[in-house]
N, C-alpha and C positions, 0 to 999 in steps of 0.2 A: 460414441465412446470417446472420452477425452484422451488426447495424446500425451498428457502430462504423466510423469513417472509416478509409481506408487511409493517410491522410496527415495529419500534425499540423504546423501552421505553426511551432511551437516546443515546447519541453518544457513551457512554461506551459499549453498546451492539452491535455496528456495526461490520460487518465482519472485520477480520484482527486484531482486538484488542484481547488481551489475555483473556478478560472476556468470549469470546465465546468458549474457549477451556479449561478453568481452571478446569472444572469438569472431564476432560478426559486426560489431558496432564500434566505431571510433568516434567518441564524442568531440565536438568542436563548438566554438562560440559562434553566435549568429554572424559576427563580423567576418568570419572566415568563409562565408557562403561563396562557392566558386562560380555560381550561376549555372545556366544550362539545365537540362532535364535531369530528373532523379526519381526517387520514390517518395510516396506521400503517406504520412501518418494522418489519416482523416478521423478526427475525434468528434463524435456526436453524442454529447452527454457522457455516459459511461461506456459508450460503444466504440469499437474500432471498425471502420468500414474497410472491407477487404474484397479482393477479387480472387476467387478460388483459393481462399484461406491464405493469401499472400498479399503483400502491399501492392497497390496499383502504382504504375509508373508512367512517365511521359506526361502528356497533357492531362489536365484535370477533366473529370467528367462534366458534361453539360450542366449548367446551372450553378457551378462552383467557381469562385474567383480566388486568385492567389493572394489577394489583399489580406494582410494580417498573418500570413504564414511566417514561420520561424525556422530557420536552418538550425539543426541540432547536431549534425555530424554526418558520417558516412556509414551507410548500411550495406554490407556486402560490396564495399568500395564505391557505392553510388551515393551522390548527395541525397540527404534525407531531410525533408521539411515537414513540420507538423502544422496542421490547419484545423481550426475549430469549425465544425459544420453545425448549423442551427438545428435544434431539435424539431423545429417547425417545418424543415424541409424533408421531403420524402427521400428515402435511400435512392441514390442515382442508379439508373439501369445498369445492370452488369455487376453491381456490388452487393454485398450482404453485410449486415450489422452483427458483430459479435460482441457480447457483453464482457468487458474486462473483469467484472466482478463475479462472473458466473462460477458456481461451485464446481461445475464440470465443463470447463471451456473447450471449445473445439480448436482453439488456436494452439500452435506449438508453444513450448516453454519460452523460446527466445522471442517470438512475436508477441506473446502475451506480455512479457516483461518490457519490450520496447514500447508497446502501445501504452502501458501504464506510465512509463517514463514521459511519453509525449503528453499524456493527460496532466501529469505533474507540472511539466513546463508551462502548459497553458494556464493552469491554476495560478502559478506564480506570476505569469505575465498579466493576468487579469487583476490580481491583487496588488500589483506594483505600478499601476498607472499613475497614481498620485502619492506624494510623500505622506506617510502617516504622522509625521511631526507637524507639518505646516500646510499640507494640501497642495504643494507646488508640483509642477510637472517633473517627470523623471527622465533621465537619459542613461543609456548603457555605459558601464565602465569599460574602457578599452582593456582587453586582455584578461577580464574577469567576468564572473557570472552575475555580478551585482549591478546596481544602479545608483546614480547620484541625483539628489534633488537639485534642480537648477535654481531654486529660490533660496533655500537655507543651507545647501551643501551637505545635508545628511546622507550617509551611505546606507544602503539597504541591500541585503543578500537574501537568497531564497530561504523561506521559512520552513524549517523541519521541526515538527512537534514530537518530542520524545514521550513514549508511553511504556508502561510496564505491562507484562502479561505473565501469569504465574500458574503453574500446576501445583496444587497443594495436595499432599499425600498423607494418609493416616493408615499405616499398615498396607493392606492390599485394597484400600479404598481411595478414591480421588474426589475432590470437591469440584463439582461442576455447576455452572449457573446458566440461566436462560433469560433472554430478553424477549419481550412480548412480540417484537417485530421480526424475530428470526423465523426461519422455516419451521413449520409445525414439528414439534418433537425434538428439535435440535438443542443440544446443550454445548456450552463452551467453557472457557476459563475466565477467571476474574482478570480484568484489565482496566487500565485508566491512565490519564495524563499525569505527568509530574506536576507537583505544586512548587511554588517558589521556595527556595531554600532546602529542597529535598534532594538527597541522593537517590539513586535507583532503588536501593534496598529499603530505604525509608518509605518510598512510594508503595512498594510491595506490601509492607506491613500495614500501612494506612488503608490502602484500597481493599485488601481482604477483610480487615476489621470493619470498615465502613459498610461494605456491601453485604457481608455475610455474618458478622459478629464473631468470626473465628480468629484466633491468635496463631501466629506462625513463628517458626524458628528455623535455624539452619538454612538460610536463604542462599542459593547458589545460582550464579549467572550461567546461562547456557549459550546464548547467542542471540542474534538479532535479525530482523527482516524489515526491509523497506516496505512501507505500506502506503503507496501514493494515492490514497482515497480519502482526502485529497493530498495529505502531506505528512504522514506519521512515520516514525521509526519505532518499531515494536522491539523492546528489549525483553527477552524471554528468561524466566527464572523457574526453578523448582524449589519448593519449601516444604517443611514438615509441620504437621499439626502440633500446636502447643497449648490447646485448650479452647474452651468456649462451646456454646451451642449455636446452631444456625439461627440467625435472625436476618431475614431478607430485607434489604433496603428497597422498598417498593417503588421509590422514585426511579431507581435504576434497573431493577430486575423484576421478573415475574416469578422466578423460582430459583432455589439453590438446594442442592442435595449432595449427600455422599453416595457414590456409586461404587459397587464392587467392580474390580477391573475385569472380572469374568462376565459382567452383565451391564455393559455400557449402553447408553442411549444413542441416538443419532448424533454424530460428532461433526465438528467443522470439516470442511473439505481439506484434502491432503496438500493443497497449495499454500496452506496457512501455517504460521509458526505455532498456532494453538494446537493443531493436529500433530505437528512434529513433536511437541513436548509430550502430548498424550501417548503417542505411539512409541516414543523412545524411553520415557521415564515413568510411565504409569505405575509400574510395579516397584515397590520400595526395595532398595538394595544397599 
């Protein structure tokens, strides 16, 4: 059984947002690494390697090297470093692999969020080895989270990709969609990346129309959730039906339907902003 709560007071308190770890984690830049022993965020693909559902500390397990590790701050006052572990390596003895994207994770809320943050740090590190402008080598900026190209001088900062996700309501029905790769029977909400020149509300209108053929009105912003898989920020909205018949965009979706709020299908896990929107705003008011 997952230790995550069944209820979140607001989107601020959802997993992967800093709110869930601020009482335990003090972020710092790599240059502030104090040296010495600490705890390890060992990321293996989308998995966090843990010992008894906690972070391993002290020396690394046999077969792992500190090379490439990155200091990210203090976890419970101890130095915390993140390290990528090859998927080709077996899980070291004494550790277990917990999937950070599991719908029912066994990790605590704070450890799940810290692990996802570590994965996001590694994603940025991997994508910022070379300058996207000229291909030159990059160096860290002192006192900041970005990097500077040593060849052309271009500045680069961690990439965060904004997305919209929306619950569309029609009386006591909600518009839910399904992608073919999702768990069998699961439906979720229309979502998508912002396009150039769009505000968030315009992206909501476009995504719903493109994917389902439905027009919406009365778009209201609810809140957001960091979604570091690998680097999204999900901006959540509620909107009302304004016309049209469902026409599924088959390149994106397998199905789209109106569901009565009293007869909903398998829904996204409660750790997601999609589920928060459904649980909180499904009934029109």
